[in-house]
N, C-alpha and C positions, 0 to 999 in steps of 0.2 A: 518708748518710741511710739509716736502717734500713728494711727492707722491712716493710710492714704484715702480710704473710703469714708464718706460721711456716715454718721451714726444714725441717720434717719433714712426711711424708705421713701422712694419716689413713686408717685402715682404714674404708672406707665402711660396711661392714656393722655394725661394732661401735663406730666412733667413737674407736678407740684408736690410739695412735701405733704405726706400723709399725716394725719393727726395720730399721735401715739396714744395708747390706752392710758398711759400714765398722765398725759396732758389732759385728757378728758376727765379722768378721775380727779385730778388736781383742780380743774375748773369747777367741777361739781362740789368738791370739798370747800372751796373758797367762796362759793356763791351762797349768800345767806338764805335765799328762798329755795334753792335746789339741794343744799347739803342734807336736809332731813330725808330726802328721797334716796340718797346713795346706798344706805344699808338695805333698803327694800329692793332696789334694782339689783344689787349684788346677790341677794338671797334668791330672787326670782330667776336670775340667770343661772345660778348654781342648781336650782331645782329643775329648770328646763333641761340642763345637761344631764342630770340624773334620770329624768323621765325618758329622755332620748336614749340613754344607755340601756334602760330596762326594756323599752319597747321601740326599737329603732325603726321597724317597718311601719308602724302606725303613727308614731309621734312626730314625724316630719311635718305633718299638716296641722298639728295641734300646738297650742300655746298655753303656758301657765299665765293665768290672769291675776290670781291673788292667793295668798296664804293667810287666812284670818283665823286666829286661835289654832284649832286643830284641823280646820277644813281647808282642803286644797280646791280651788276653783280653776277649771281648765276650759278652753274653748276649742271647738272643732268647726271646720267649715261646712259640714253637712251632717245629716242624720245618719247616713250610712257609716261614716267614720265614727260617729258617736256610739252607734250600736256595737261596732267592733271594739272600740275602746272600753265600753262598759263591760264586755266579756273579760277583758284583761285587767280590770281594776283590782281584783284581789292580788294578782301577781305584782302589779305596780305598787300597791300599798305595802305589800310585804318587802319589796325591794327597797322602797324609800325608808321604811322603818328599820330595816337592817343597816342602812347607811346612816342612821342617826336622826332622821327627820321624824318629828312627832306629828304624824298625820293619822287621824282617826276616821276621817270621811273625805271622800272625793266627789265633787259635784262637776257635772259636765254641762256646759252651755253650748248650744249650737248657734254660731254667729256666722250667718251667711254673708259673705263679703260680696257686695254687688259689683259685678264686673261690667263695666260699660265699654262696649266696643266702639271705638271711634271710626266712623266711616272714612275710608281712604279718600283723600282729596282728589277731586277730578282735575287732572292736569290738562288744561286746555288754554292755549295761547289765544289772546284776543288779537285778531288780525285787522289791520286797517283796510279801508276800501281799496286803496291803491295796491296793497299786497294781494288782496283777493283777485283784483283785476290782472295782476302779473301772473298769479298761479293759473287763472283761467286762460290767459293768453298762451302760457307755456303748454298747458294741456292741449289746447286747440292746434298749436303749431308743431307738436311732436309727430314724427313720422309714424304711420300705422305699421309698426314692425313687431314681431313677437318679443323682442327685447324691451320695447317701450310699453307693452300692455300692462305690466304691474305698476309702473310709474303713473300711467294714465288713470288706472283704477284708484290708486292712492290719492291722486290729485282730485278726482271726482268725489271721493269720500270727504276729503278735506273741505272742498267747496260746498258740499251739501250740508256739512256740520256747521259751517260758518255763514250760511245765507242769512241775510238781514231782512 
């Protein structure tokens, strides 16, 4: 009996089919240029998970960069985390060796990721001359009542910002 539900997951935000891990792995396996990278990617992902298991509090900000021969190279976003991680290296190395990884040295690289804050765009409508005249006429023709004071002040600010 066939299931009434599709076998793929939908991206809730967009309603599109999400790429399955098998599909991605299949693509990498069948691509001549990318297929040699697949074992390295799998190894680094496994190593990343093992490191996160050993040091969950610290390793959320760290990444496995490379495992070359017996040396593990990791990155941290700042020197403070690198110092904390350095204190935990014997524990991490022992955990990894216990789990079957042949790692004799661990090197830490501080790789500061430059965060560029984009300024928020200034939202300002460009008003035509006739629109400005209409707002000025409205401001001048409003009755001087307590209820209209806020509106008059807002119109004055609008007109002063848009003077040509």
